C-alpha positions in Angstrom: 95.6 166.3 120.5 97.6 163.3 121.8 95.6 163.3 125.1 92.3 163.1 123.2 93.6 160.3 121.0 94.7 158.3 124.0 91.3 158.7 125.6 89.6 157.5 122.4 91.8 154.5 122.2 91.2 153.6 125.8 87.4 154.0 125.5 87.3 152.0 122.2 84.6 149.2 122.4 86.0 145.7 122.2 84.0 142.5 121.3 83.6 139.7 123.9 86.2 136.9 123.4 83.3 134.4 123.1 81.8 136.4 120.2 85.2 136.6 118.4 85.7 132.8 118.7 82.2 132.1 117.4 82.6 134.5 114.5 86.0 133.0 113.6 84.5 129.5 113.6 81.8 130.5 111.1 84.0 132.5 108.8 87.3 130.6 108.8 87.7 127.0 107.7 88.6 124.5 110.4 92.4 123.9 110.8 93.8 121.1 108.7 95.3 118.1 110.3 97.2 117.0 107.1 100.7 117.2 108.6 100.8 113.7 110.2 99.2 112.2 107.1 101.7 113.9 104.8 104.6 112.8 107.0 103.3 109.2 106.8 103.0 109.3 103.0 106.5 110.7 102.6 107.9 108.0 104.9 106.2 105.2 103.1 107.2 106.6 99.7 110.8 106.9 100.8 110.9 103.3 102.1 109.4 102.0 98.9 111.9 103.9 96.8 114.8 102.5 98.8 113.5 99.0 98.4 113.1 99.4 94.7 116.6 100.8 94.3 118.1 98.0 96.4 116.0 95.4 94.4 117.3 96.8 91.1 120.8 96.7 92.4 120.4 93.1 93.6 121.3 94.1 97.2 118.0 93.7 99.0 118.3 93.2 102.8 117.4 90.0 104.6 118.1 87.8 101.5 115.0 89.0 99.7 116.9 89.2 96.4 116.9 86.6 93.7 119.0 83.5 94.5 119.7 82.8 90.8 122.7 84.6 89.4 122.5 86.3 86.1 124.6 84.8 83.4 125.9 87.5 81.1 127.0 85.1 78.5 123.5 83.6 77.9 122.8 81.8 74.7 120.7 84.4 73.0 120.9 85.5 69.4 118.9 87.9 67.2 117.2 86.3 64.2 115.2 87.9 61.5 111.6 86.5 61.2 109.5 86.8 58.1 105.8 87.3 58.2 103.1 88.5 55.8 101.1 91.6 56.7 98.1 93.1 55.0 98.5 96.8 54.5 95.8 99.2 53.3 96.5 101.2 50.1 94.4 104.0 48.8 93.9 104.5 45.1 91.6 106.1 42.6 89.0 103.8 40.9 88.0 103.9 37.2 85.1 106.1 38.2 87.4 108.7 39.8 86.3 107.9 43.4 88.6 107.0 46.3 89.2 103.2 46.6 90.7 101.2 49.5 92.7 98.1 48.5 94.7 95.7 50.7 98.1 94.3 49.6 100.0 91.5 51.2 103.6 92.6 52.0 106.4 90.5 53.5 107.8 92.1 56.6 111.1 91.2 58.3 111.4 91.7 62.1 114.3 91.1 64.4 113.5 88.8 67.3 115.7 87.7 70.2 115.8 83.9 70.8 117.3 82.5 73.9 118.0 78.8 74.8 
């Protein structure tokens, strides 16, 4: 039985190489060339992230950072401001239907003032 199997395997028909390449070209999608583009995007993103981190830390290279120093004891204070705001209020009218009224209310808001 092994001899017969070996003969069948040896006599097995094989397609031409040209036919196989043509069939693969029609059936399979073309190979992607995204690897160089992906590498470029990763490189640009990494450099941008490094510059942002250095900028936030105030340690940008080549003197690109701000020349003005930050004064931690700036003359800022929080004050409460008062303003009037119109707010809607729903109610029931004398006829039993829903009614929308507006009322003026005084609202206090904290604001930071710097000199």
